[in-house]
N, C-alpha and C positions, 0 to 999 in steps of 0.2 A: 428263313426261320419262321417258326410259329410263335406269334406274339399275342398275349391276352392283355386286355386293358380292363381293370376293375373300376367301376364308378357307381355312385348312388344316384347320379344325375347324368345319364348317358348322352344327352343332347347338347353338351356345352361346346363352345368355340374351341377350347383347348383340346378336348377329346377328339373332335372332328379333325383338327389339324394334325394331331399325332397319328391318328388312324390313316389319314391320307398320306402322310410322310412315309409311313411304313409300307403302304400299298405301292407308293411311287418307287420304293426300294425293292419291290418284288417280294415282299414278305406276306405271309398269311396272317390276317388279323381277326381276332374275335373280341367283340366288346361284351363284357360280362356285367350285367346289372346286378349289383350286390344282393338286392332283395330276392333274386331268383336263385341264389347260390345256397348250398348247404354243405356242411362239413361232417365227416365221419372219422372216428378213431376206433380202431378195433385191433385185435391180436394179429389179424391178417395184414394190417397196415392202415394207411390213411387214404382217404378219398375226398375229392371235391366233386360235388354234384351240381349240375345246372338243370333246374326244373325236374329234379329227381333222377336224372340220368348221369352216369359217371362222365366227368369232363376228360377228354383226351389230353395227354401230356403236351406241354408247350415248352418252348426254349426260354422264354422271358415273360415276365408279368410287369405291367406298368400300373402302379397304384395312382388313382386320381380321385381323391376325396379330401374334403376340408376337415378342420379341427372338430367340427360338430359330430362327424362320423368316424373320426380317426380310431377310436377304441375298437369299434366293430371291424373297421377296415383292417386294422393290424392283425386281427385273428385270421382273416382270409390270407393276408400276405404271409403270415407265419406258416400257415398250412402249405402254401405254395413252396416256401423255402424248405420246409421239412420234406417235401416231395422231390426236392432237388432242382427246383426251378429258380433261375436267377431273377431277382427283383430289382428294379431300377433303383429304388430306395428300400433299404432293409426295414423290417418291422421294428427293429430296435431304434434305428435312426429316426423313424417317423414318430415313435413314442417320445423320444427325447425332444424333438423339435416342437411338438405340440405343447410342451410344458415351458412356459416363458420363464418361470423362476429357475428351473433346471438349466435352461439355455444360458441365462445370465451367470449362473454359478460355474458352468463348464467353460464358457468363454473367458470370464474374468480370471478363472484359475489358470488359464493358459496364456495370460497376458494380453488378451484382446480387449481393447477399450470399449466399454459400454456405458450408457447413461447410468449415473449413480442410482442405485435402487435399494429399496428396503421392503422387507416382508414382515408383517406383524399380525398377531392373532387377536389382539385386544384393542378396543377403541381408545383406551387411555394411552396407548403407545403411539397413536397417530401423530399428535402434535409434536412430541420429541423427535419422531422419525422425520417429519417434514422440516423441522428446524435443522437437523443434521444434513438434510439434502439441500439446504440453502434457502428454505422458506418457500411459500407459495408464489406462483401457481405450481402444481405438480400434476403429472400424468398418473392416472389410476387405471390399471389393466387387470382384467380377469386373467387367471393363469393360463386358461385355455380359450383361444378365440382366433378368428381370422377375418380378413377383409375389413378391419377396423371395428368389428363388432366387439363390444365389451371394453372399449378404450374411451376413457372419460378425462376431461380436464377440470380440475378443482382449483378455483381461483382463490380459495381461502381455506384455512384449517377447518372451520365449521363446515364448509362445503365438502371437504374430504371426509370428515367424520360422518356426515349424513350419507354420502355414497357408500362408505365402508359398512355402516349399519344396514343399509338396504341390501348390500351384497351378502352380509351375514344371514339375513332373513332368508335369502334365496340359496343359502349354503354354497356361496361362491367365494373362493379365496382370491385375494388381489395382491398385486405388488404396486408399490409407489415408486415413481421414477422422477428424477430431476427434470424439470422442463428446460430444454435447450432453447433459449430465447432466440438465438440467431438463426435457428433452423425452423422457426414457427411456420407451420403449414407446408413445409417442403421436406422431402427426403429423396434418397436414391435407392432404386431397386436394381441390384446387380444379379443377373441370371447366370448361375454357375452350372456348367455341365462338365462332368469328368475332370474336375480340377482346373477348369479354365472359365474365365468370364467371357461368354459368347455374345452378350448384349447388355446394355445398361441404359436406364432412363431416369430422368428426374421427374418426380411427381409433385404437383402443386395443388393444394386444396382449393376448392371453390370458395367464393366469398361467404363468410360466416361460418366456415368449417375449418377445424384445425387438423383433421385427418385427411391425408393426401391420397388415400387408396383410390385406385382407378374405378373400382366398383361402387365407390361413394361419390362419383362425379369429379374426381380429381383430374387435372390436365396433365398430360405426359409429353415429354420431349426427349429426344436422344441426347445422351451425354457420353463424352469420352472420359473415362475414369483416370484420375491421377494415380500414379503407381502405388501410393500408400493405400488408396481406397480399393484398388484391385487386389493387392496383397491381403488386405484385411478380409475381403469377401471370400477369397479362395481359402484362406486359413480357417475362417469361421465354418465354412461348409465341411472342411476336412475334419475339424474337431468334432462336429456333430455327426460325422459319418455319412453325410449326404452326397450322393453322386450328382443329384440334381437339386438345386435350391434357389429360391428367391431370397436374396440376402438384402434386408432393408437397413440402410445406413443413414445416420444423421450427419449433416455437415456442420461441425462445430468449430469454434475458434481454435480448439486444440487438435483438430484433425478428425478423421472418421471415427464415429461411434456406432458400433453394431447394435441395432435396435432389436431385431428378431430374425428368424429364418423360417421360411415356408417350405415344407417338403413337397407340396403339390401346387407350385405357383402357376397362376394363370398366364396364358400366352397372348391374349388379345391385346392388352395394353403394350407389352414389350415389342411384339411383332409390328404393331401399328406404328409405334414411335420410331423404331429403328430400321424397319424393313429387313431385319435379319430373320431367316427361316430357322427359328429356334426349334421347331418340331423336328426338322431334319437333323439338327445337331444332336437331339436326344436319341433318335433312331440310330444314327451313325455311332454314337457312344455305345449303345447296346450291342451293335454288331461287333465292334472291336472287343468288348468285354467278354461276350459269349464265346467268340473264337479263341480268345486267350485262355479262358477257363477250360475249353475243350481240348486244348493242345497240351 
């Protein structure tokens, strides 16, 4: 197969691993730096250009970009899709996953347990919303973010109001979430590929930090998921339309609570913790899917 990988930062661990896995499976791989791409729409049809030259057709495209560049990345993925190319995650599913509020709405509407959340637009609604969530502390998240960026802990109502007002000045909308005390500083990342959990790890925050993200210095260890956690992760990815997803789960006294989903999850932490070749699992899924679509 001919596989293209789109990235805004082409030298990452994850991209290198996916590229090598594809090469190991005897595929042709082209890494496309997004800033060198351009799109054209005309009566004659659509074209994708690399440094001004038409890009040859490929069988599959793998989007590799974070929430900060998702909006632009979606445009490229959408163009590939309109040209008939299979995308590992669709432009629509990427758009849904980058919106934390929409994620909560969709999952909750399908019976998936999530941390109790609230969305308000006025500072005067902060205190009543926090009271309904069970009181402080509360987690405050910008609607679009990744790797723990834009996630804050408010220890009091006043603190939450101050954060909210700061975010309003920066034109950032936020959601409030109940703080799950028993999971403080820990969560589970389940890596779903093609409707299966191929690897899972528990992430623990470093001292003085409540965010457990690997890229924020969190420690990781392999974990074998209980059936309820595995089912919740697979179902969440399915609801969001994601073929590949990093599903973040809180361990609460009431069972698994889905926190969010990442449509372009990093491989370094999960492969290091589990010794699972996640990159190969991704390429094997693409192989099976492209063959099925062609038949």
